[in-house]
Each structure stands twice: as structure tokens, then as C-alpha cells.
VOGU-3710 file (C-alpha; in Angstrom, 3 decimals, decimal comma):
1> mvnaiiamfi> -31,782/-13,491/-12,018  -32,388/-9,762/-12,479  -29,865/-8,842/-9,776  -27,347/-11,317/-11,193  -27,534/-9,573/-14,564  -27,180/-6,163/-12,884  -24,132/-7,484/-11,007  -22,607/-8,677/-14,301  -22,948/-5,242/-15,850  -21,395/-3,609/-12,761
11> scryfaflpe> -18,526/-6,125/-12,781  -17,639/-5,289/-16,369  -15,935/-2,225/-14,865  -13,173/-4,457/-13,443  -11,995/-5,481/-16,903  -11,417/-1,882/-17,924  -8,222/-2,120/-15,854  -6,750/-5,198/-17,511  -3,214/-4,419/-18,752  -4,463/-5,651/-22,116
21> fpsdilglsf> -7,761/-7,259/-23,114  -7,468/-10,986/-23,958  -6,987/-11,494/-27,666  -6,810/-15,300/-27,611  -9,925/-17,487/-27,584  -8,964/-19,195/-24,304  -8,438/-15,960/-22,391  -11,594/-14,390/-23,794  -13,678/-17,501/-23,052  -12,422/-17,550/-19,484
31> lvsslfshma> -13,212/-13,859/-18,987  -16,804/-14,168/-20,261  -17,624/-17,493/-18,591  -16,124/-16,537/-15,238  -17,939/-13,195/-15,189  -21,300/-14,831/-15,903  -20,994/-17,841/-13,604  -19,353/-16,033/-10,698  -21,876/-13,200/-10,507  -24,765/-15,653/-10,928
41> llsavlglll> -23,419/-17,831/-8,098  -22,825/-14,885/-5,765  -26,398/-13,742/-6,379  -27,674/-17,278/-5,778  -25,772/-17,574/-2,483  -27,207/-14,262/-1,333  -30,674/-15,511/-2,308  -30,240/-18,719/-0,330  -29,253/-16,760/2,773  -32,491/-14,786/2,482
51> ipflllptip> -34,781/-17,844/2,355  -35,628/-17,748/6,118  -36,951/-14,204/5,690  -39,661/-15,482/3,320  -41,587/-16,545/6,430  -41,982/-12,932/7,580  -45,082/-10,798/6,918  -45,185/-8,987/3,558  -43,799/-5,538/4,432  -40,926/-6,661/6,730
61> rrfiisgvaa> -40,068/-9,424/4,237  -39,857/-7,046/1,296  -38,019/-4,445/3,361  -35,277/-6,823/4,539  -34,804/-8,718/1,272  -34,707/-5,544/-0,826  -32,290/-3,949/1,661  -29,857/-6,852/1,564  -30,010/-6,980/-2,248  -29,427/-3,224/-2,473
71> fglialfldt> -26,496/-3,393/-0,068  -24,942/-6,223/-2,093  -25,130/-4,276/-5,359  -23,821/-1,080/-3,774  -20,980/-3,021/-2,133  -20,062/-4,471/-5,521  -20,126/-1,019/-7,125  -17,993/0,500/-4,347  -15,531/-2,355/-4,753  -15,162/-1,412/-8,424
81> vvysqyrfhv> -14,468/2,173/-7,327  -11,787/1,038/-4,865  -10,327/-1,328/-7,452  -10,197/1,400/-10,085  -7,970/3,540/-7,852  -5,929/0,994/-5,895  -6,181/-2,309/-7,832  -7,237/-4,348/-4,823  -10,617/-5,581/-3,685  -12,162/-4,574/-0,398
91> navmlelvms> -11,507/-7,316/2,165  -11,525/-7,466/5,950  -8,034/-6,000/6,321  -8,542/-3,283/3,725  -11,991/-2,422/5,079  -10,459/-1,874/8,500  -7,772/0,344/6,981  -10,334/2,327/4,984  -12,590/2,834/7,990  -9,610/3,978/10,067
101> gqvvdfpivt> -8,463/6,355/7,326  -5,213/4,440/6,736  -5,838/3,876/3,015  -8,113/6,797/2,219  -9,983/9,272/4,367  -13,438/9,757/2,841  -14,982/13,226/3,235  -18,590/13,631/4,329  -19,828/14,263/0,770  -18,654/10,787/-0,278
111> wimtfigial> -20,532/9,150/2,586  -23,664/11,177/1,762  -23,538/10,080/-1,882  -23,067/6,473/-0,786  -26,093/6,551/1,511  -28,209/8,231/-1,178  -27,162/5,521/-3,623  -28,112/2,784/-1,147  -31,498/4,423/-0,561  -32,270/4,678/-4,294
121> iwafqyflis> -31,219/1,104/-5,041  -33,145/-0,080/-1,979  -36,295/1,658/-3,236  -35,828/0,106/-6,689  -35,363/-3,366/-5,181  -38,459/-2,952/-3,030  -40,476/-1,897/-6,091  -39,125/-4,847/-8,111  -39,980/-7,395/-5,406  -43,441/-5,938/-5,015
131> klengiprpq> -44,111/-6,210/-8,747  -42,791/-9,752/-8,961  -44,855/-10,877/-5,967  -47,965/-9,238/-7,395  -47,632/-11,357/-10,505  -46,723/-8,966/-13,305  -47,078/-10,578/-16,744  -43,948/-12,447/-17,779  -43,052/-14,060/-21,123  -43,478/-17,827/-21,296
141> wklgkkfawl> -39,812/-18,386/-22,163  -38,875/-20,314/-19,033  -35,912/-18,006/-18,581  -35,190/-19,313/-15,090  -34,257/-22,799/-16,302  -32,283/-21,457/-19,263  -30,384/-19,080/-16,949  -29,608/-21,937/-14,532  -28,317/-24,143/-17,349  -26,224/-21,303/-18,761
151> tfitllmsng> -24,759/-20,684/-15,300  -23,885/-24,379/-14,955  -22,241/-24,510/-18,389  -20,196/-21,326/-17,860  -19,192/-22,578/-14,400  -17,784/-25,770/-15,904  -16,123/-23,798/-18,680  -14,409/-21,228/-16,444  -13,151/-23,839/-13,953  -12,043/-26,238/-16,679
161> ihiwaaanvy> -10,072/-23,529/-18,439  -8,482/-22,431/-15,171  -7,469/-25,964/-14,198  -5,454/-26,244/-17,414  -4,129/-22,654/-17,195  -2,966/-23,067/-13,581  -1,165/-26,303/-14,496  0,649/-24,561/-17,339  1,067/-21,070/-15,801  -0,923/-19,575/-18,672
171> qpvtvtkryl> -0,990/-15,927/-17,574  -3,745/-14,574/-19,864  -6,066/-16,711/-17,696  -4,364/-16,852/-14,290  -3,855/-13,081/-14,174  -7,452/-12,335/-15,170  -8,958/-14,189/-12,211  -7,785/-11,597/-9,692  -10,003/-8,945/-11,230  -13,230/-10,486/-9,869
181> plfqpatstk> -13,921/-10,256/-6,100  -14,120/-13,481/-4,031  -13,236/-15,502/-7,122  -11,285/-18,730/-6,541  -11,573/-21,004/-9,597  -10,574/-24,660/-9,342  -7,099/-26,136/-9,709  -6,118/-29,812/-9,985  -2,346/-30,099/-10,131  -2,187/-33,794/-9,191
191> tmkkmgwlde> -4,687/-34,865/-11,833  -3,035/-32,752/-14,504  0,337/-34,265/-13,594  -1,016/-37,814/-13,912  -2,357/-36,972/-17,348  0,951/-35,419/-18,407  -0,548/-31,977/-18,833  1,505/-30,225/-16,155  4,348/-27,836/-16,974  6,487/-28,634/-13,939
201> aaiekqkams> 9,288/-26,218/-14,840  6,860/-23,288/-15,074  5,167/-24,323/-11,802  8,497/-24,444/-9,965  9,479/-21,045/-11,335  6,184/-19,522/-10,176  6,482/-21,165/-6,757  9,981/-19,734/-6,336  8,629/-16,248/-7,052  5,668/-16,531/-4,661
211> lerksdinyp> 5,344/-14,853/-1,274  5,539/-17,668/1,264  4,558/-16,180/4,609  7,002/-18,052/6,817  6,970/-17,465/10,549  10,451/-18,893/11,169  12,622/-15,783/11,153  16,395/-15,738/11,495  16,918/-12,018/12,103  19,601/-10,878/12,642
221> lspiqsntvt> 21,800/-13,563/11,140  24,403/-13,012/13,870  24,217/-11,362/17,310  24,892/-7,645/17,177  28,439/-6,717/18,193  29,306/-3,126/18,978  31,879/-0,657/20,226  31,239/1,861/22,975  30,133/5,256/21,659  31,489/7,982/23,944
231> kptnivfivv> 29,262/10,803/22,658  26,073/9,405/21,106  24,402/11,475/18,417  20,773/12,543/18,751  18,662/11,116/15,919  15,442/12,561/14,460  13,255/10,843/11,872  10,835/13,293/10,215  8,533/11,181/8,056  5,620/12,518/6,021
241> dswradtfna> 2,877/10,104/4,972  2,226/9,937/1,197  5,014/12,362/0,287  5,942/12,582/-3,390  9,574/13,231/-4,260  8,661/16,016/-6,686  7,198/18,160/-3,902  10,443/18,313/-1,952  11,659/21,691/-3,166  12,035/25,356/-2,213
251> dvspnmwqya> 8,478/26,175/-3,266  6,302/23,424/-1,758  8,398/22,469/1,291  10,681/25,490/1,804  11,637/24,908/5,452  12,668/21,279/5,114  14,357/22,069/1,793  16,414/24,880/3,306  17,444/22,763/6,294  18,431/19,924/3,951
261> qqgkifdnhi> 20,958/22,134/2,168  23,255/21,621/5,159  23,423/17,894/4,407  22,872/15,492/1,527  19,736/15,167/-0,628  19,211/11,895/-2,510  17,330/12,404/-5,757  16,513/8,819/-6,705  15,265/7,412/-3,418  12,774/4,527/-3,513
271> stgnctrtgi> 10,680/3,546/-0,508  10,575/-0,104/0,508  6,846/-0,041/-0,206  3,951/1,747/-1,835  1,983/1,628/1,424  2,592/2,618/5,038  3,056/-0,910/6,357  6,022/-1,841/4,176  7,384/1,706/3,854  7,798/2,194/7,604
281> fglfyaipgt> 8,745/-1,452/8,123  11,635/-1,170/5,676  12,712/2,149/7,162  13,234/0,591/10,610  14,155/-3,013/9,783  16,141/-2,416/6,562  14,763/-5,663/5,140  11,946/-6,231/2,609  8,348/-5,780/3,693  7,717/-9,395/2,662
291> ywhgilvnrq> 9,008/-10,360/6,129  6,163/-8,464/7,821  4,099/-11,502/8,846  6,993/-13,501/10,247  8,315/-10,511/12,186  4,839/-9,706/13,523  4,095/-13,278/14,634  7,374/-13,394/16,546  7,025/-9,810/17,848  10,612/-9,317/16,704
301> tpvfmdrlqa> 11,775/-5,748/17,223  14,285/-4,108/14,842  17,932/-4,377/15,825  18,004/-0,597/15,312  15,502/0,000/18,130  17,214/-2,625/20,285  20,557/-0,846/19,867  19,048/2,535/20,714  17,582/1,157/23,920  20,818/-0,623/24,780
311> mnyqlgifaa> 22,551/2,776/24,517  19,933/4,311/26,820  18,421/6,604/24,208  15,319/8,529/25,240  12,606/7,504/22,773  10,072/10,033/21,543  7,581/8,307/19,234  5,015/10,766/17,861  2,614/9,690/15,121  -0,567/11,342/13,893
321> akltnpefdq> -2,296/8,141/12,770  -2,646/5,170/15,105  0,364/2,914/15,549  -1,994/-0,032/16,020  -3,027/-0,223/12,379  -0,699/-1,308/10,834  0,471/-3,016/14,016  3,685/-1,085/14,611  2,991/-1,326/18,341  3,538/-5,086/18,040
331> nifakvpnlr> 6,778/-5,094/16,077  8,796/-1,880/15,583  7,812/-0,230/18,882  6,865/-3,355/20,853  9,516/-2,666/23,539  8,923/1,086/23,860  7,534/1,766/27,332  4,380/3,901/27,599  4,112/4,074/23,822  2,130/7,048/22,555
341> issegrspdg> -0,323/5,302/20,204  -1,739/8,294/18,302  -2,553/11,995/18,360  -5,840/13,570/19,354  -7,837/15,381/16,717  -10,657/15,031/14,202  -8,692/15,558/10,999  -5,178/14,785/9,738  -4,128/18,446/9,982  -5,369/18,611/13,571
351> ldvgltqdwl> -3,547/15,375/14,427  -0,343/16,829/12,997  -0,636/19,895/15,211  -1,067/17,609/18,203  2,013/15,535/17,485  4,144/18,650/16,918  3,083/20,253/20,186  3,540/17,008/22,086  7,057/16,567/20,683  8,021/20,146/21,578
361> kwydkrdknk> 6,915/19,563/25,189  8,720/16,217/25,343  11,905/17,698/23,899  11,896/20,505/26,472  11,580/17,965/29,297  14,219/15,538/28,020  17,250/14,596/30,092  20,047/16,533/28,359  22,605/14,079/29,686  21,142/11,281/27,570
371> ptfsflfyds> 20,841/10,968/23,784  17,415/11,135/22,150  15,699/9,391/19,264  12,636/11,116/17,814  10,155/9,713/15,296  7,655/12,266/13,980  5,153/10,810/11,518  2,942/13,419/9,825  -0,308/12,558/8,050  -1,849/15,595/6,290
381> phgyafpkdy> -0,808/14,833/2,664  -2,322/11,358/3,053  -5,728/13,019/3,394  -4,973/16,122/1,291  -5,675/18,010/4,511  -4,914/21,484/5,867  -6,866/24,101/7,860  -9,483/25,976/5,830  -7,872/29,280/6,749  -4,333/28,160/5,862
391> phqykpmlee> -2,926/31,190/3,983  -0,574/29,471/1,534  -2,828/27,634/-0,918  -2,185/26,528/-4,483  -5,097/27,589/-6,697  -7,262/26,504/-8,389  -7,805/23,289/-6,467  -10,502/20,865/-5,405  -12,328/22,288/-2,421  -13,207/18,778/-1,262
401> vnylklsndt> -12,064/15,324/-2,336  -14,895/13,047/-3,454  -13,394/9,724/-4,459  -16,622/8,581/-6,127  -16,212/11,343/-8,716  -12,545/10,793/-9,530  -11,870/9,426/-13,002  -9,529/9,829/-15,936  -11,593/12,858/-16,925  -10,868/14,643/-13,631
411> drslmmnryk> -8,500/17,597/-13,954  -5,549/16,211/-11,985  -4,019/19,676/-11,560  -6,868/20,559/-9,174  -6,064/17,593/-6,957  -2,327/18,214/-7,271  -2,747/21,789/-6,049  -4,671/20,557/-3,038  -1,989/17,969/-2,382  0,821/20,534/-2,606
421> tsvhyvdslv> -1,031/22,773/-0,152  -1,170/19,920/2,365  2,585/19,315/1,975  3,278/23,018/2,446  1,161/22,946/5,597  3,131/20,041/7,071  6,337/21,855/6,197  5,163/24,818/8,300  4,726/22,486/11,288  8,097/20,791/10,764
431> kevldkikas> 9,660/24,273/10,867  8,784/24,408/14,567  10,666/21,148/15,117  13,731/22,249/13,177  13,739/25,644/14,900  13,619/23,908/18,286  16,599/21,722/17,386  18,602/24,778/16,322  17,558/26,815/19,380  18,512/23,979/21,747
441> gdadntlvii> 22,155/24,167/20,705  22,115/20,459/19,809  21,944/20,837/16,028  25,629/20,001/15,584  25,103/16,719/17,413  21,761/15,795/15,828  21,282/13,563/12,808  18,063/14,472/10,986  16,472/12,114/8,457  13,747/13,712/6,314
451> tgdhgqevnd> 11,698/11,340/4,159  8,259/9,862/3,375  6,795/6,417/3,940  5,636/6,141/0,302  4,481/8,373/-2,521  1,034/9,466/-3,716  -0,120/9,145/-7,295  -2,438/11,817/-8,675  -3,385/9,931/-11,837  0,079/10,658/-13,232
461> nmenfwghng> -0,045/7,745/-15,664  -3,681/8,324/-16,697  -4,785/4,915/-15,420  -7,146/6,318/-12,771  -4,781/5,727/-9,836  -5,457/8,277/-7,077  -3,368/7,479/-4,027  -0,982/4,643/-3,247  -0,797/0,855/-2,802  -1,858/0,491/-6,442
471> nytdpqvkvp> 1,356/0,123/-8,461  5,117/0,612/-8,266  5,607/3,574/-10,578  7,638/6,543/-9,333  4,700/8,635/-8,058  3,847/5,849/-5,586  7,318/4,691/-4,481  9,747/7,552/-5,081  10,040/9,743/-1,990  12,331/12,487/-0,671
481> laiigpkvkd> 15,397/11,668/1,374  17,655/14,171/3,064  20,263/13,382/5,712  21,625/16,268/7,767  24,017/16,086/10,694  27,532/15,328/11,915  29,844/13,409/9,550  27,581/13,904/6,529  29,565/16,606/4,729  32,871/14,893/5,494
491> stmmqwdkdt> 31,822/11,424/4,305  31,758/9,741/0,917  27,966/10,109/1,147  28,413/13,290/-0,874  29,581/11,174/-3,829  26,200/9,493/-4,305  24,835/11,020/-7,505  21,246/11,812/-8,459  20,855/8,808/-10,784  21,899/6,163/-8,258
501> ftshqdivpt> 19,167/4,159/-6,546  18,917/4,523/-2,781  16,309/2,893/-0,571  14,782/3,017/2,893  16,728/-0,182/3,528  19,969/1,882/3,444  19,137/4,245/6,297  19,422/1,904/9,299  22,747/0,280/8,272  24,194/3,751/7,671
511> imknylgvkn> 23,207/4,860/11,171  24,134/1,598/12,872  27,641/1,558/11,395  28,521/5,240/11,580  26,676/6,484/14,675  25,742/3,541/16,914  29,052/1,675/16,960  27,789/-1,585/15,405  30,630/-3,763/14,075  28,654/-6,460/12,232
521> nihdysvged> 28,652/-6,802/8,496  25,545/-4,798/7,591  24,136/-7,756/5,668  23,746/-9,585/8,997  20,693/-7,425/9,687  19,914/-5,629/6,439  19,662/-5,867/2,661  20,783/-2,249/2,343  24,041/-0,405/1,854  26,054/2,098/3,891
531> lmapivkrdw> 25,416/5,522/2,372  28,618/6,812/3,965  30,670/4,218/2,126  31,716/4,559/-1,522  28,839/4,720/-3,971  27,148/1,431/-4,916  25,610/1,414/-8,391  22,434/-0,650/-8,317  20,648/-2,010/-11,376  17,429/-2,619/-9,454
541> ilasnyssya> 15,690/-2,029/-6,140  13,011/-4,003/-4,279  9,672/-2,693/-2,968  6,538/-4,437/-1,694  3,021/-3,982/-0,312  0,389/-6,121/1,403  0,283/-8,859/-1,233  2,999/-8,323/-3,838  6,546/-7,200/-4,444  8,321/-5,501/-7,329
551> vitpksilev> 11,787/-5,494/-8,822  12,211/-1,906/-10,004  14,832/-0,880/-12,566  15,359/2,476/-14,285  13,256/1,310/-17,244  10,980/-1,482/-16,014  8,921/-2,888/-13,156  8,512/-6,605/-12,516  5,460/-6,886/-10,254  4,980/-10,308/-8,648
561> gavgqydlld> 1,785/-11,352/-6,840  1,363/-13,520/-3,752  1,267/-16,837/-5,621  3,954/-15,937/-8,144  1,875/-14,472/-10,988  3,679/-11,520/-12,531  3,449/-8,520/-14,839  6,424/-6,992/-16,645  5,655/-3,289/-16,963  7,256/-0,075/-18,099
571> kknkplkgqq> 7,663/2,961/-15,834  4,153/4,151/-16,765  2,625/0,838/-15,626  2,021/-0,342/-19,194  2,844/-3,936/-20,271  6,289/-4,424/-21,788  5,750/-6,621/-24,802  8,393/-8,870/-26,285  10,772/-8,607/-23,292  11,899/-11,429/-21,026
581> lngkylqaal> 12,363/-11,404/-17,280  15,880/-10,593/-16,137  16,733/-13,807/-14,311  19,783/-12,299/-12,627  17,787/-9,494/-11,033  14,965/-11,813/-9,994  17,341/-14,319/-8,423  19,025/-11,566/-6,406  15,639/-10,243/-5,271  14,555/-13,735/-4,167
591> eqisrfnk> 17,757/-13,990/-2,130  16,810/-10,797/-0,269  13,293/-12,092/0,316  14,566/-15,381/1,768  17,810/-14,329/3,490  16,284/-13,990/6,945  14,130/-17,129/6,873  15,301/-20,198/8,750
//
């Protein structure tokens, strides 16, 4: 009971991130009853699992039980920390990404603080168990029975409310449930329908908006048809992990910025995702990241990579982070022979040095009679990393990133200066790549794409978001895009103005049509547009992550969850009150999400 109450107090932190606190009696009743009953039940389940250990001798018994209880409370607290910055709970997939550094790379000080916290809570739990077993005086209030009855009543209340809310798509309740970890309240659609309490129109609308993970993929819609290309163009993708659009300039990234002046810079470029999985997926497939699962199950490679290999391109795939997580080795690069999985090094900045040096060696050894495709995927800004002796540093800045200490009270300029230093460092490495291209004499026949996989929020909206995969505001989805190479200056690409939406989904169709001789209508294999064709004014753009997607307009964000629950937000991630969904935009987005399903 004591640990259940402690867990309830810890879990109150989740509700600090509600878009708005429930003001109606139903929403408020659900919030209170679900918090109480869910934490009490989780504590009870943990207690039941520990029953066999009661047979052990005193010291081992107390040691194990107190340790498990301490770990459970610390895990709950850490989940609130992760949720405060990314708005998702720690699960098996996310835990794997965290441990591999794909979501966030924790410095040693964070791990030390975590272990100290576990030790202190463990000691407290051991002391508490010892006192309880030694029979400390307790009031004769029979609190155990009262607590059990209260848990039972709140359990019935929370599930009863949710059954009605789910049947009527009552969002003040259905949205709230996602804030508690491992919480799956009851639904009873059939019973509610029999009783005439089901809003079928609302249910159908929510179902249409949901992310159905279909494995039957029809991609491309038609076989790829192509013309022979007599002199293929070399292609280089320079992609920087977690790269904000506002740090692509002459100060923070001077070398890439200067090189980009020879081509076209797109000022309103939105990634296909706010995380690496969907950002890179959309870059290569030119379709929404919502197709990830179907593509992965079928090990379907992008038509872009297939076309490159059909044209006998030499493929140089160089990534700092592992290509096995997310599983790019099983979809995008599944047919690349002898795939280089990752770089060697102990830190993101060291990994970036490794990939640069490996690419330089590969480029020197290439067959100059064949075209080349290079993919260089840098990682330092993702971990705010750079060598300690790197001379160009923005000051003052955080000397070390401790995610447990980040809050709305943290001076974001200190983190931003560290972030800008990491971008500047990557830019110094990319200079070696660009210099090699120029020195080789192939610059005039090389198409260079400079971009990021997604952005990186530094608490821009003062909602305690530090990183990515948390929302769809500009800091997390708006990234640089520069295209430099043959045909660029002479094409209508130069007409695309700074206010017009462009997306990762536009890059592949532009290359396929203008450089790889593909004759198909681009919508056979893409939801994008040809950037070398006349300008296309878009009212909205689509982005996604692991479990949601968003319809982004210049003034709003419609964020839709896996089962169709949604939030209509402004560009600062605040609820838009009194506005209705734009059915036209949503219908068009659903067409993109379903176009390549059988």
C-alpha cells in the first residue's frame, strides 16, 4: 500500500503534460480513478510476483524484495522523465533504442545519478520492510481493507467511464489514458451497440484515421520503366542526424552553406518524420513512414536503390550509428552487398571521423568508369557531441548533458550553444568530403543532396521537449535541404520560393525523373513532387513517427495516434480551441497513407 501511494505521487507528473487539464466531471473522474486504481494494481501485481521470495531467510528476503520494489519505483520515475521530454513511455522497442543511443545518448553523470537513486530508494525500502516485519505500532483503522475497496471502486469507475467514452469517441477521456504506462482500460463496443449507446459515425471516422499496419504492400503501383542514361550522374547524400533548419547558415555550418550557394536551398523543408526511422525511410522511399511495417515484413527495397543497382552504380553506404536499429539493413539497404553496418568509435564524434575517413578511402578506390552513389550519415548533433579540444565552440554552454536535470527552468541557450558546436564540428568533417569531390574533377557531374533526417528541439516551445520524436513542431521536423549539381541552376527548381512546403518525399522522384531516366508517373512510386518541375503550392505536408502521423499546415498541426485519437494543435504545440478538422486535408493525407496498400 505504501509503495502504491508513492507510485501515485510519482505518476502525477504525467498529467503535467496534458494539453489541457480536464474541466468536465467525466474527464476529471476518469483521471483520478484511473491513476489510483492503475498504480494500486501495478503495485499489487509486483507484490504477487514476490510471494515466492517470502520463503527465503530474513536478510536475502528483505534484500530481494526491497530491491525489486526500489527498481520498480525508479523505473516509473525514469519513465516520467522520458515522457516529459519525448511524450512516449519506455517500452521494449524504445528501451532498445535508448540503450543503443538511437533516441538519446546518456552521459556517464546521468547513469551515476540513476544508480545513486536506485541505491537510496533500495535502502529506504529495506528499512521500511524491516520496520514492518518487526511490528511497528500501526493505527487500528484497518487501512488495508479500505484501500482494497477503494481500489476496486476506482477500477470499476475508470473502466466504466472508458467503455462509454470509447464507444462515443469522447476525447477528454480517450486521450488521457495514454498518459499512464501499461494502461489499457476496458472497451465493449458490441454491448454498447446493443444498448444503443454507440456513436457509429464517430467510430468509423476514428477507424479511418487509425494506423492499420498492413503487410500487403503494392509498391510500386506499376513496374518501373526507364530510358537508357548515357552519362549517369554521381549522387551524394550528406545527411546529418538531428539537424535543425535554423543552424544551416554561414556561421554554424559554413562549409556546407558555401557549397550550397552553387545550387538551390529550400527554406521550408519538412522531413517525413520527427525520428530517424521515418525520416530516412521517407528520404529513400518517398512514401509516408506509416508504411514502415509492411515494407519491413516484405523486405521491399526502394525503387530508388533498385534503379541505382540496375544502372551499375557503385554504392558507398557510410553511417555512424548502426544500420540495424532501425532496421535499414532489412529494407532500404537489404540488397547492398557487403553492407557496412556502422562505424567504429566510442562517441558520436569519433564515429563521424571514422565514416569520413572510410568514405575518403572508398572514393579513392572507386572505379572511375562507373557512377557512384554515396550515403554519409553523420551523428554528432544527435548526441550534442564534439571533441573536447575542438577549437570552434559556442560559449557559454553546458559542459555535459544530464537529461535528469533538464526542465523548463534550464537555460536553453546553454544547450543550444552546445548543439551548434556539434553541428559546426560535423560541418568541418563534411568539408573533407566536399573538397574531395572538387579535387576529383567530378564536381560538375555530381549531384549533392545536403539535409537532415529530422530536427532537434531545445525546449523551443517551453514544454520541456529536449530532442525529437516528441511532437511535430518546426524544431523537430523542419530540416535543411540543399541540392547542388548538374541541371539545378537551369531548371525550374530555382522558382520554388522560401514559403512553399517541400518534403523528403520529393527528393527521390526528382532524381528518378531527371537523372536516372525513369519514365513512370512519379505517383506510381511516390507521394512527392518533382522539384525540377514548376512549383507546386501545398496547403499541408505529412510526417510520421513510430506510432502517429501529422498533417502539418502553415498554421496548425493535426496529430493522429495509432488508433485514430487526435489533437489539433497550433505551431507551438498548444491546443487549437474552437477549430474543426479540415476534412479535405485529412482525406488527402489518408489517400497517401493507403495508396500503396493492396
